[in-house]
N, C-alpha and C positions, 0 to 999 in steps of 0.2 A: 121344737124351739123355735118362736116367731119371729119376721122380722125384725120386731122393734126389742127382740127380748136378745137374737143375735145382734142386733148393733151397739146395745148396749154392753154385751158380753165381750166386743173388740174394741170398744172404747177403754173399756176398764180394762182390757189389758194391753191396750197401746199406752195408757197412763201408767202401767207398771213397769212396761218395757222401758220407758223412758224416763222414768225414776232410778231404775238400774243401770241406764248411759250415763245418767248425770254423776250420779254418784261413783261408778267404775271410773270416767272421766277426772273425778275430781280426786281419786284414789292415784290414777295414773300420773296425772301433773304431779303428785308430791313424793311419788314412788322417783318420777325423773329429775326433781329436784335434788332428794336424796342424794340420787347417783350420782348425779353432777358434784356434789359436795365430798361423797366419798373418793371419787376421782381423784377430785384435787388434793385429797389428803394423804394414798395411796402414789399420789408422784412425787411429793414432798418425802415421805417416809423413802422409798426407795432411791432416791437424790441423797440420801444421806452417808456420812462414813459407816457410820455404826451397819447397817444395811450391808454394806460391802464385807465388813469383814466378819459379821456374822454368818456368813455363805455356809459354810462346814456345818457350824449347829442345825441351821436352817434346815438342810439336808437331811442331819441324823434323825431329830423332829417327825420331818416328814415321811422318811421311812419308817419309822415307829406306828404314825398313824398310819399308812397304808396296810402294812402288818396288821394291826388292830383291824383294820376294817375289812380285809381280807377273811380274817378270823371270825369277824363279825357274821359274814355272810354266811357261817354253819351254824349260826346259833345258840351252841351249847358246847362244851367238851364234849356230849355225847355225839354231837353234829361234828363236831372236827375227826375223830374217831370213825365215825363214820365214811367221809372222805379220805382219810387216810387207807382205810382198807378197800376203796373202789378204786383209789391209784393204784393198789398193791394188785388188785385185780386186773387192773390195766396195764399195768405191766408185765404182766405175767402173758395176758391174752396180746402185744403187741409181736411177742415170737412168731407167732403163726399167723399171721396179716402183713409180714415183710417178705423177707426172701423165701421163708420157708414155707411160705403158700405158693410158690410158683412152679408150673410143674415139673418133674423129672422129665427125662429125657423121652420114657416111654411114653407117659401119660402127654406129653407134648408131640411127641408122634401120631396118637391117637387122635387129639384133635386137628391137626393139620389135614389129618386126613377125611376127617370127617364128611361126608357130603350131604350138602344142604337142600331144601326145598326150594329155596329161592338162589338168584345167584347176584350175590351185592359187591360193588366195590365201594369200601369206604376212602374218602378223599380227604385225609389228616391236615388241617391247616394250620402251618407255623409261622407267624411273623417273627423275623427275626430283628433284633438292632441289638449291636456292638454286644453279644453274646460272648460269656468267659468260654473259651476252647473249652473245657473240660465238662463245662453244663452242656453244651450244645452235643459233645460227642454220645454224652451220657442219655442225651433226650433223643435223637437221632441211632442210637444203639436198641435205644428202649423200642422205637416202632420197626428195628427190622428183626427184634426177636418175637412177635408175635406169631402165635400160632395159627391163626388166619389170615391166607398169603395174600388174598384179594386186595390188597388198600394200595394207596397213593399217596407221599407225603410233598406234600407242596408250602415249599419256604420262599417267600417273599423278603427281602431282605434292606433295609431303609438304614443299616452301619455307617458312619464316619469313616473317612479314609484314613485316620488310625487304628481302625479295627476289619483292614482289608485283608485278614487270619482269617473272619467268618467267610466269608465267599470263596477262598483257598480249600476250608475245611469242606462246605457244602458239596464244590466241585467233585472232591475227592471221592467223598461216598456218591453223587452220579457215577462213575465211573465204574465202582463196584456193585451198584444196582440201580437197575431201570427204570425202579419205580417210585423213584425221588425224582423230583423236579425243584429248580430253581432260578428265580431271578434276582438280578441286583436292582434296586430303584433307582430311577435317577434322584431320587431325595427320600430321606425319612419321610411319610407321611400319617405317623402318629401309629396308635394301636388301632386303630379302627381302618384306618387307610390301606396301616401295610396289611391288614387281615382280608380287607374286600381284595387286593390286588392275590393274595396266595386264591382266593376262591375263584378269581378270574381265570387262576390256572387247571382247577380242578374239573374231571370229568366222571368223576362217580355217582352215585347213585344215592348216597348218604354221604354227609358232610360231617367231619368232629373237629371241635375246636382244643388245638393243644396249647400249653404255653412253650416256649423255648429254653427253658430251664428246668423243667418239670419230668419227670419217668413216667411211663405208663407199666403197668402190669403185663405178659407176655398173655395171656388169656385174654385182655379187656375185648379184644373186637370177635374173639371166639365165642364170649356171653353175651355179647348184644349183637351178633348175627341169631343164637337160640332167642332171644328177645323178639327179633324180627318176624323171623320162622315160627315160630311157637305161639305169638300172642300177636301178631302183627303190628306191631311197637313202630311209630314214626319218630318217634323222638324217644331216647334212653339217657340216664345219666347212671350212676355209680357212686358209691361212698368210697371217702377220700381219706387221707392221712398228709399231714403239714411233719416234714423231715428240716434236719439240721444242715447249713446250708456246703458245708463242705465234706460230710458226712456221708454214708450210704444210707439206703432208704429205709435199714435198721433201724437209724437212731431217729426214732419219730417222736413228735413234741405233741399234737394233739390227731386223734381218731376221730373221724367225723362220721358218726353211721346215723341217716338221713330218712327221714318218712317217705312215703310214698308220695303222687304228686298230691299237692296241698295249694292251694291257690292264693289264700292268705299269707300262709306263712311265706311264700316267693313274695308276696308283695309290701311284705313288712321285713324280709332279710332274702338274701340270695343264698339261699340254702343249699340247692342244684348245683350250679358253681362248675364243678369238673366231674366229670368229664363226659362233656354234652355231645352226642351224635344224632343226626336229624335226617330225615327224609330231605333231600336236596330240593324238590316241590313246595313246603313250607317257604324256602326262602326266597321264590318266586315272586320277580315284581317288584321286591323289596331290595333296598341298602341293605344287606346284614347286619353289617357295623356303621354305626351313625358318628363322626368325629364329635358334634355336640356331644356329646356322654362321653368321651374319653376320657375311663379313671373307673368308669362304671359300665363299660360298654356290652361286656358280657352280659350282664344286669338286663339292658336293655333288648339285648338280641333275646335273653331267654326270655322273658314276658311276651314279647311278640311269636315267638315260634310256639313257647308254649299253648298261648290262645287260639293260633292255627289247629293245632295237630288232635288229632281223633283219637291217639292211642299212646299216650306217657307212660311210659316202662320205668321203673325204676329196678336197677340190679344190685339185691341187698348184699353187696359185696366190697371189700376196699381193694378198687382195680386203679386207684389212680394217687399218684406221692406228688405232693405241692412241697416244692421247695422254700423254706423261709432262710432269706438273706439279704443284708445290708440294703436296702432298696426297694426293697420288695413287699409290696402289700399284706401278704403272708407275713412279714415280721412284722409290719407298723404298718399303719391306715395313714399316720400322719406323713411317712415317706411321699405321699400321692394324696395329701391332705384336698386336690379339685376331686377325688374320688367322692369326696362324703356328697357335694353340691352335685355331681354328677347323678351319684345314687338318687337324689330325689327329685331330678329331674329325668332318669327314666321312669322310674315310678309315677310321676305326675302324668307323663305323657300315655302311660298305659292305663292309667285312669282316667283319663278324658278320653281315649281309644275305648273302651269299653261302656262309655257314656254316663263317667261319674262328673257333676260339677260340684265347685264349691265347698271341697276338700282341703284338709292340712295335714302335711307331713311334718313329722317331727322324729329328731334322734332321741333315743331312749339311752338310762344309764347303763346298759347292756354293754353299747357300744355304737358310735356314728352313725354307723350306715345299718341300724338295725332299729327299725322306727316306728312308731304310732301313729296311725292313719286314724284320723277323724273324718268321718264322712258324714254329707249332709243328710239332717234327716228331714224327709216331708212332711210337710204342717206340722200338726199338734195330735196327732193320735190319741184318743183315749186309752190307758192300760191300765187293765182290771187285773190288780195284784190279789190271787186266791191265796189264804193261811187257812189251813186245817189246824183246827184246835181242839182239845179235851181239858179241860179244867187251866192249868198254869196259867193262870191270871199275869204272873209276874213277867212269867218268858213274853205273854205276848203281849204288855202292855208296855214292855221296851221295846219288841219288835216294832208296832204301830206308829210310837213315840219316836222311832229313829226316823223310818218314811217319813212322817208327817213334818218333822223339826230338819231332816236332812236332805230333802230329796229334792232339787232346783226343778225339775219336770213338774210342772203344773197338774198337768190333765191325767190324773189317775183315779181309779176309783178301789177301794180295800173291800175287798169278800173275806169276810171269816166265815170260813166251812167247819161249824160248831157241830161237835159229834159226840153226845152222850157224857156232857159235863155235869157232874152232880154236885158243885160248889157254889152256895149262894154266892160268895165272894164273886166270883168269872161272871152271874149273871147280870149282878150289878155293876162291871165293867161291862156287859155288853149294850146295857141300857146309854150309859154315859157316851160310849164311842157313837152309838148312833143318833146322836143328838148334829153328829157330825153328815150333811148331806152325804157327803163321798165316803162311807163308811155303811157297808148289810153286813147284817149276821143272818144267814140261812142256815138254819138245824136241819140236820139230818140224824135219824135213827138206824138203828142197826146195829151189827159188829162193825169195829173198828177195820175199814178195806180203804187204804188210802189212795188207791184208783180211781176207786167209784166215789170216793168225797171228792177230791179233783174233778171228776168229769162233770159230776151233777152240777158243780160249782160253777165249771165253765160253761156249762148249756146258759147259767141265770146270768152271763158277764153282758157286761155292753161294751167293752171295748174291742176295736181289732187286733189289738196283742194282749195275752195274758203272760201272768207271773206266777209262776210255781212258787212260793215260798216256804220255807218252813218257819213255827212260830218259835224256834229257839236260833232266829238271828238276829241282828242289828247292823244299819246302815253305817259304811265307813266314808266311801266317796260322795261328794254332794251331786255326783253327774250319774250314778251308777245307773240310773233309767236309761238317761239318753245314751252312754256307752255300751247300754246292752241293744238298743232300740233304732241304732243305726246299722247294726248289723241284720236285726230281725226283719226290717222292712226292704230288706234286698231279695230279690224275687228267687237267689240260688241260696237261701240260707234257710236252714230248718228249725233247730234247737242253738240256743245261746246259752252258755253258762257264767255265771261268775268266777273271782276269784276269793276265795274262802280263808278265813284264818280261824284259828283256835283262840279262847281267849289270852293265850300268851305270847300269841301273835305267830305260831308257825303254821304249817299251810294245813287247811283239809283239804282243798277241793283246788285242783290245777289243771283241771281236764281228767275224763275215762279213758283207761288202756282196756281193752278187751282180755281177758283172760289170765289178767294179772293175780298176785295174791293165791294163798293156799287153796282157796275153790277152783281155781284157774275160771274165773266166770267175769268177773271186772273189779278193778281198782284204782285208785287214785294216784296218778302220779306226783311227785314231789313230795309226797306223803311225808308230816312231820319238818321239813325242814322248815329253816329260818326264812320271816318275811322279806328279812334285807338279800339272800340267795337270789341269783342271777337264775339258776336253773340252767339245765343241760344246753349248753351250745348258746344261752341267754335267752331259754325258752319263756321263765318269768316274765318277762320284759316285752311280751309283744304277743298282738291276737294271734291265734293260729287255728288250726283247723283241727277235731279231734273226732275219735267215734263217738262220743259222747260226753255230756256234762250232768252233774249231778239236779234232780228234782228237787234239793235243797231252796238253788236260785236257778231258775230255768226260763227265758223268754220263749216265745213263740206264738207266729200267728196265730191268733183264733180261726180262720177258715183252715189253718192247715193240721193243726190240733184236730179239729173233728172229721177233717179229709182222711187222716191217718188212723183215726177211731178212738182216738183218745188212749189213755194209759188200758194200759191189758190187764183187765180186771184180776184176773187169774195171779197175778203179781202182786197181792194184798199186800205188801210191805216194801220189799226190797226189789231194786233191779227193775221197777217196773220204767224208771226214768231212762235207762241204759235200753232196753227193749225198743221204748218208745224212738232214743235219738237212731238206733239203728234202722229202724223203721223209713224214717224220716228219709238216711242215708241210701237206703236200699230204694227208695221213690226216687232218687237223684239231686236231692242235694247235700250241702256240704251244712255241717255242724260248727260251732264256733265257739272258741274259749278267749274272756278278753280278760287280761291281767287290772283293764283298768276301770271296772267295775268288781268295788271292795268292799263285801261283808264280814263282819264275824259269823262266825256258825258254831254255837254252843252245843255241837252234836249229842245227839240221846240226849240230851237234858227231860224231852217230853217224853219217850219210850221206852230209853233205855236200850244199854248194849245186847244185841243180837248172839249173844256168845254163851248164855245158860239157858236152860231145860227146856217150855216150852217153846220161846222165842228161838232157841238153836234151832229145834227139831224143824219150826217151820222156815228155818232163812236154810236148811239143808233142803228141806221139800222144792222152796223157791230157784234156790240155786241147782240143782238136780232139770226141773223144768226148764232153765235158763240153758243151761248144757245141753240138754236137747232140741229146745228148738234151733236154738244157732250155733249145732252142732261144726256144720260146714265150713262157717266163717271164724270158729275159734279156732279150728284144726289152721285154718288159712294163716292166720293171725291179724293181729289191727296193721292195719294196712298205715296206720299213721304212727305206730310207734317202727321198731325194725327189730325183726328174727336174731341177731345180735345184743340184744340186751336181755339181761335176765331177768324173768316171770317172779323171780321169786324177791324182786327188791324194787322200790318204786322211784331211787335216784338215778336210774338210767346205770346202774352197774351192768359192765359184760360178763355175758355167760361166758366160761371155760371150756362147758364140751361140746 
């Protein structure tokens, strides 16, 4: 491009952007005017006598509406039945994750006598403020019941004068157990200040964070010692359950089984939460808890500590019990509404520390503290969209038309990788679309091999970023390219995948799980659930790390695709995308699924299903080759899933065996 052409291009781009800005400004002014009018009308309605007397009826209507929305999350009667079945399985599973999972006397003695390669002392920090006696005693007793004995419980008390019993109880325990230390603070310093006071009292090698009204599993420190000694962990966390406030831990409300460390998950959602323990050196030179983030101080601390850690280990066992009672965040985020803004501030501070600028953090429909993060896109790089095709004019035309009509990102090229088409209809369409300078049709001969066709097309691509796209897809969200590109641009990201739906708006793809399904190769999570579904712990509502994404819509840097050797052509049709993603992960990159790039995927329209005849045989061969190639990883399990989930279902139902 000459200087004159470049200048003309920028002038035209500036003109387009200015026109867009003027249009949006007009729409914004009109919307604000309408908002003011509607607000005035609403105030008049709420001030009327009719509004007051109709309150019972409105509450009934709202209940019916909320119930209908909840049922709508499951999409159909079949979806509701599937959810009820999963809940039934969970109720059965709870029995083995509560007190029944505690070690008996013999096992507790064995754990207590085990000699580890390192001598580690845990300092458990428990800030206090007006703690109810029952809750406080249960918390302290759960620490004293630990099978690993080398611990210290540090309690800093900010309770007011009306709750002097808190100090009396702590002093009572101090007399019984020299490992317990207590300090009454001159005044309440808030969650952060009180916890920092606990840290000042600590002399352990590792620090653990414990809420004053929760309960620990007796074996949690023992399990953490194994993680430290066997894996060199300097940051450890476990799975957890929420239980009813005045009940025992066996009265569980929610069981939260977590993935291994996933940085994008953590930025969007404090999934780690409890029970964090870490090498004290990670907190050296920093204020562990920062008062400006009270309400989300743990999220802020976890983000900073994990960014420093060298070996983060997740223990996939339910070892922490989070009490839900009036006034706790576990019961209602609105009990601490300031936590929402604190959480956004904590994530923003972390992103700035990591070098990100001009990002946006938005709450999602899943929860106020589950976020959509919009990263800044650097420049306007060319994106090459590669679409393999054989005949199927109608599908291809629908796909390309949706890209051209619905994509808000302007700098892309479309490469149709033509392979052995025979109908004149499709060649007529090729001639038509190639009148557009942004569209090319490249012809490849030979037997169909999806991997080879894409590899050849990528070599011909002009863009810095490539999108592998099936011809049986159609764009839904206008900014689908931007939503994927903002992740693909990051230096630490390998593949980026979109959220794909069948024509009936049930989910076809929301990330790939290794080992899932009857072939024990890989399967799609949340398969066939409704588009309205929030997903397991809100996972359908935020961008997250996964082991793999589908090649039906996959973005990657062209340079990285080439560096990895492209798609493995021995996987001619199936599992080549999963294999590519695993190789990216093995090379040190994270793969990302984003629910904010949405497309329809009319799967198998082009090539049919792999469940009969020669296609089934070919799929069996490729599955066997995949299992052989990635045997060790499949045995170990998908790090972004959890071994407590069944591999026979895609809806995160628990396994019972």
